[in-house]
C-alpha positions in Angstrom: 33.5 31.3 -68.5 32.8 27.8 -67.5 29.4 26.4 -66.4 29.3 24.5 -63.1 27.6 21.1 -62.9 25.2 21.6 -60.0 25.3 17.8 -59.2 29.1 17.4 -59.0 30.4 21.0 -58.7 32.7 20.3 -61.7 33.4 22.9 -64.3 31.9 22.0 -67.7 33.8 23.0 -70.9 32.1 22.9 -74.2 33.4 20.7 -76.9 33.1 21.4 -80.6 30.0 20.0 -82.3 26.5 20.9 -83.4 24.3 22.1 -80.5 20.5 22.0 -81.1 19.4 24.7 -78.7 15.8 25.3 -77.6 14.8 28.9 -77.0 11.6 30.5 -75.4 8.3 30.2 -77.3 7.3 33.6 -75.9 8.4 34.4 -72.4 12.2 35.1 -72.3 12.5 33.8 -68.8 11.9 30.3 -70.0 15.4 30.1 -71.4 17.5 27.5 -69.5 20.8 28.2 -67.8 22.5 25.6 -70.0 21.1 27.2 -73.2 22.4 30.6 -72.1 25.8 29.1 -71.5 26.0 27.3 -74.9 24.8 30.4 -76.8 27.2 32.7 -75.0 30.1 30.4 -76.0 29.1 29.5 -79.5 31.4 30.6 -82.4 28.6 30.3 -84.9 24.9 30.8 -84.6 22.7 29.1 -87.3 19.1 30.3 -87.3 16.1 30.7 -89.4 16.0 34.5 -89.3 19.0 36.4 -87.9 16.9 39.4 -87.1 14.6 37.4 -84.8 17.5 35.6 -83.1 19.5 38.8 -82.6 16.5 40.4 -81.0 16.3 37.5 -78.6 20.0 37.7 -77.8 19.6 41.4 -77.0 16.7 40.6 -74.6 18.8 37.9 -72.9 22.0 40.0 -72.7 23.9 37.7 -75.0 26.7 39.3 -77.0 25.8 39.5 -80.7 29.2 40.6 -82.1 32.3 38.4 -82.2 30.6 35.4 -83.8 29.4 34.3 -87.2 25.7 34.4 -88.1 24.3 32.0 -90.7 20.7 32.2 -91.9 19.4 28.7 -92.6 16.1 27.5 -94.2 14.8 24.8 -96.5 15.7 26.7 -99.6 19.4 27.5 -98.9 20.2 24.3 -96.9 22.2 22.6 -99.6 24.6 25.6 -100.0 24.9 26.1 -96.2 25.4 22.7 -94.8 28.8 22.0 -96.3 30.2 25.3 -94.8 28.7 24.5 -91.4 30.2 21.0 -91.3 33.6 22.4 -92.3 33.5 25.0 -89.5 32.7 22.3 -86.9 35.6 20.3 -88.2 37.8 23.4 -87.5 37.0 22.9 -83.8 34.2 25.4 -83.8 31.1 25.3 -81.6 28.0 25.7 -83.7 24.5 26.3 -82.2 21.3 25.9 -84.2 18.2 27.6 -83.0 14.7 28.1 -84.6 12.8 31.4 -84.3 11.1 30.0 -81.2 10.9 26.8 -79.2 12.7 23.5 -80.0 14.3 23.3 -83.4 13.5 20.6 -86.0 9.9 20.1 -85.0 8.1 21.2 -88.2 11.2 23.5 -88.7 14.1 23.1 -91.1 17.3 21.5 -89.8 17.1 17.7 -90.0 19.2 17.6 -93.1 22.0 19.4 -91.3 21.8 16.9 -88.4 21.9 14.0 -90.9 25.0 15.4 -92.6 26.7 16.0 -89.2 26.1 12.4 -88.2 27.4 11.2 -91.5 30.6 13.1 -90.8 30.9 11.6 -87.2 30.2 15.0 -85.7 28.6 15.0 -82.2 25.1 16.4 -82.1 24.1 17.7 -78.7 20.5 18.5 -77.6 19.9 21.5 -75.3 16.3 20.8 -74.4 13.8 23.5 -73.4 10.5 25.1 -74.3 8.2 23.6 -77.0 4.7 24.7 -78.0 3.9 20.9 -78.4 4.5 19.9 -74.8 3.3 23.2 -73.4 -0.1 22.8 -75.1 -0.4 19.1 -74.3 0.0 19.5 -70.6 -2.8 22.1 -70.2 -5.2 20.3 -72.6 -6.6 17.8 -70.1 -6.0 15.0 -72.7 -4.6 11.7 -71.7 -0.8 12.1 -72.1 0.6 8.5 -71.9 0.8 8.6 -75.7 0.2 11.2 -78.4 0.9 11.7 -82.1 2.5 14.8 -83.6 0.9 15.5 -87.0 2.4 18.9 -87.7 0.7 20.9 -90.5 -2.2 19.1 -92.3 -2.6 19.1 -96.1 -4.0 22.2 -97.7 -6.2 20.0 -100.0 -9.6 19.4 -98.5 -10.0 15.7 -99.5 -6.5 14.9 -98.1 -7.3 16.8 -94.9 -10.3 14.5 -94.3 -8.4 11.4 -95.3 -5.6 12.1 -92.8 -8.0 12.8 -89.9 -9.8 9.5 -90.6 -6.5 7.7 -90.7 -5.2 9.1 -87.4 -8.5 8.6 -85.6 -7.6 4.9 -85.3 -4.6 5.8 -83.1 -6.6 6.3 -79.9 -4.3 9.1 -78.9 -4.4 12.9 -78.9 -3.3 14.5 -82.2 -1.0 17.6 -82.0 -1.6 19.8 -85.0 0.0 23.0 -86.2 -2.5 25.2 -88.2 -2.9 28.7 -89.6 -5.5 30.8 -87.8 -7.4 31.4 -91.0 -8.1 27.6 -91.3 -9.2 26.9 -87.8 -13.0 27.2 -88.6 -12.5 24.8 -91.5 -10.8 22.3 -89.2 -13.5 22.5 -86.5 -16.3 22.2 -89.1 -14.6 19.3 -90.8 -14.1 17.4 -87.6 -17.7 17.7 -86.4 -19.1 16.9 -89.8 -17.2 13.6 -89.8 -17.0 12.5 -86.2 -19.7 12.1 -83.6 -17.5 13.4 -80.8 -14.3 15.4 -80.6 -12.4 17.6 -78.1 -10.2 20.5 -79.2 -7.8 22.6 -77.3 -6.6 25.5 -79.4 -3.6 27.4 -78.0 -2.0 30.7 -79.1 0.7 33.0 -77.8 1.5 30.6 -75.0 3.7 32.1 -72.2 3.1 35.6 -73.7 1.0 38.5 -72.3 -1.9 37.7 -74.7 -1.8 33.9 -74.1 -5.1 32.3 -75.3 -6.5 28.8 -74.8 -9.8 27.8 -76.3 -11.6 24.6 -75.4 -14.1 23.2 -78.0 -16.3 20.1 -77.8 -19.6 18.8 -79.0 -21.5 21.2 -76.7 -20.1 24.4 -78.0 -18.5 23.8 -81.4 -21.3 25.5 -83.4 -20.5 28.8 -81.6 -16.9 28.6 -82.8 -17.9 27.7 -86.4 -19.9 30.9 -86.5 -17.3 32.9 -84.6 -15.1 35.3 -86.5 -11.6 34.3 -85.3 -9.4 37.3 -85.1 -6.3 35.3 -84.4 -2.8 35.9 -85.9 0.0 33.5 -86.6 0.1 29.8 -86.1 -2.0 27.8 -83.6 -1.2 24.6 -81.7 -4.1 22.3 -81.5 -4.6 19.2 -79.3 -7.4 17.1 -80.9 -9.0 14.0 -79.5 -11.1 12.2 -82.0 -13.9 9.7 -81.3 -13.1 6.8 -83.7 -16.8 6.5 -84.5 -17.3 8.2 -87.8 -20.7 9.6 -88.8 -22.4 7.5 -91.4 -22.5 9.5 -94.6 -23.9 7.3 -97.4 -25.2 8.7 -100.7 -28.5 7.5 -101.9 -29.0 5.7 -105.2 -30.8 8.7 -106.6 -27.6 10.8 -106.0 -25.5 8.1 -107.7 -27.8 8.0 -110.7 -27.7 11.8 -111.0 -23.9 11.7 -111.0 -23.8 8.8 -113.4 -25.5 10.9 -116.0 -22.4 13.2 -116.0 -19.5 10.8 -115.2 -18.3 7.2 -115.5 -18.8 4.9 -112.5 -15.1 5.1 -111.6 -15.2 8.9 -111.7 -18.3 9.0 -109.5 -16.7 6.7 -107.0 -13.6 8.8 -106.8 -15.5 12.1 -106.4 -18.1 10.9 -103.8 -15.6 8.8 -101.7 -14.0 12.1 -100.6 -17.1 13.0 -98.5 -18.6 9.6 -97.8 -18.2 6.9 -95.1 -18.1 4.4 -97.9 -14.9 3.5 -99.7 -14.3 4.2 -103.3 -14.6 0.5 -104.1 -18.0 0.2 -102.3 -19.4 3.2 -104.2 -18.0 1.9 -107.5 -19.8 -1.5 -107.0 -23.1 0.3 -106.4 -22.6 2.5 -109.4 -21.9 -0.5 -111.6 -25.0 -2.4 -110.3 -27.1 0.7 -111.1 -26.0 0.9 -114.7 -26.8 -2.8 -115.5 
């Protein structure tokens, strides 16, 4: 079976190589014709979870048998990559897919692409659905530029530091987050920034698609809300660069200096202050003279 190029009416024959294939993020009808063609004609399917991808193949009427299936993740990558490269060099067509959406965006796979390029193997993108772009275009945020953050740090002090750093970009941030941490993110942002706009998306393109808009007028409701959300969320966050002024009084510093050295007090309080560690340290030193 050959795919016809609609612009020239020529038949397209696949060449061996590594195909990075986007699959639906929810609605199976979002699969592209080209993705169907490539997957149907691949000798090897590399995926995160073979059970998930085989289920998708069944829904899309793509034959499961007659091809090699390779489960690939961050843990087994070193042992799998060499075999994948060898198969491509044997003139095989290899397709790499994630569990949903466009591969390599906060998903494993970049090491495989790097190795393919080192071995002069052609890497071919098969573009399609992505939770990133799907969320961005319905957010109402300015889209001439944006910054993909991925998953934020699990450490609270690092979490705040990253948000403060990225607030200087003057562009929407795209964040992946676990549903159980969403209240923490909302509370942290409005504790630190005078204004912010959130768009929280979940289950996009599915039956239970949900989009939540949060701003300064309603954020308290969502901090109190018991989010009963499952899975990962995609968040579009616009931050006002103006940070709230949080400066600890001298009495607070003196209280902490009874327990810790100036350098320790500075390190601890800088995590939740508008002042830098150096500024707090200087104040501590002056108070101890």
